C-alpha positions as CSV (number, residue, x, y, z in Angstrom):
1,M,182.4,134.9,234.7
2,D,185.8,133.7,233.7
3,E,187.1,131.3,236.3
4,S,190.7,132.8,236.4
5,V,189.3,136.3,236.9
6,R,187.0,135.2,239.6
7,Q,189.8,133.3,241.4
8,G,192.0,136.4,241.1
9,I,189.3,138.6,242.8
10,V,188.9,136.0,245.6
11,A,192.6,135.9,246.1
12,A,192.8,139.8,246.0
13,R,195.4,139.8,243.2
14,Y,194.2,143.0,241.5
15,T,194.8,146.6,242.3
16,E,191.8,148.8,242.8
17,M,192.2,150.3,239.3
18,E,192.3,146.8,237.7
19,L,189.3,145.8,239.7
20,E,187.4,148.9,238.4
21,G,188.3,147.8,234.9
22,I,186.9,144.3,235.4
23,R,183.8,145.8,237.0
24,C,183.2,148.1,234.0
25,Q,183.7,145.3,231.5
26,L,181.2,143.1,233.4
27,R,178.7,145.9,233.6
28,R,178.9,146.3,229.8
29,Q,178.3,142.6,229.4
30,V,175.4,142.7,231.7
31,E,173.8,145.7,229.9
32,E,174.3,144.0,226.5
33,R,172.8,140.8,227.7
34,T,169.9,142.6,229.4
35,K,169.2,144.4,226.1
36,A,169.2,141.0,224.3
37,T,166.3,139.8,226.4
38,A,164.2,142.5,224.8
39,G,164.1,140.3,221.7
40,V,162.6,137.5,223.8
41,L,160.1,139.9,225.3
42,A,159.0,141.0,221.8
43,L,158.5,137.4,220.8
44,F,156.4,136.8,223.9
45,A,154.4,139.9,223.1
46,A,153.7,138.5,219.6
47,F,152.5,135.2,221.1
48,D,150.2,137.1,223.5
49,A,148.8,139.2,220.6
50,M,148.0,136.0,218.7
51,L,146.3,134.5,221.7
52,L,144.2,137.7,222.1
53,M,143.3,137.8,218.4
54,T,142.1,134.2,218.5
55,K,140.0,134.9,221.6
56,T,141.7,132.3,223.7
57,A,140.2,131.5,227.1
58,P,141.4,133.8,229.9
59,F,142.8,130.8,231.8
60,V,145.1,129.9,228.9
61,L,146.2,133.6,228.5
62,A,147.0,133.8,232.2
63,A,148.9,130.5,232.2
64,M,150.9,131.7,229.2
65,L,151.8,135.0,230.9
66,V,153.0,133.1,234.0
67,V,155.1,130.8,231.9
68,E,156.5,133.7,229.9
69,G,157.4,135.6,233.1
70,V,159.2,132.6,234.5
71,A,161.1,132.0,231.2
72,L,162.0,135.7,230.9
73,Y,163.4,135.8,234.5
74,A,165.3,132.5,233.9
75,A,166.8,133.9,230.7
76,W,167.8,137.1,232.3
77,Y,169.4,135.4,235.3
78,L,171.3,132.9,233.2
79,Q,172.6,135.6,230.9
80,A,173.2,138.6,233.2
81,G,172.2,138.0,236.8
82,R,174.6,135.2,237.3
83,L,177.6,137.4,236.2
84,K,176.6,140.0,238.8
85,S,176.1,137.4,241.6
86,Q,179.5,135.7,240.9
87,Y,181.3,139.1,240.8
88,N,179.7,140.3,244.0
89,A,180.4,137.0,245.8
90,A,184.1,137.0,244.7
91,L,184.4,140.7,245.7
92,R,182.9,140.0,249.2
93,R,185.5,137.3,249.8
94,G,188.6,139.0,248.3
95,Y,187.9,142.7,249.0
96,P,185.5,143.0,251.9
97,R,186.4,146.6,252.4
98,L,185.4,147.6,248.9
99,E,181.6,147.4,249.1
100,R,181.3,150.4,246.8
101,M,182.6,148.3,243.9
102,R,179.6,146.0,244.0
103,M,177.4,145.7,240.9
């Protein structure tokens, strides 16, 4: 999240309408970034299909699934989850009465 916008939210410099605009813009960014992780998921599915076709040991397949799950969560958090947590933390500090505006 842009540092100046985050500081503005913490300092409660925005009107409720401006804050709604910021929230909608961030929600669109989160949705776009979440959709982008679908490409990573497709790549992981292709890896898994190759492992199944080569009749890899079940232990290797299970380990690969765990690694893929951790990588997918990390990618999502760094792309989308962090925006949400930064916005919600700033909103809690600057506008504690506007809990309905959380993402």
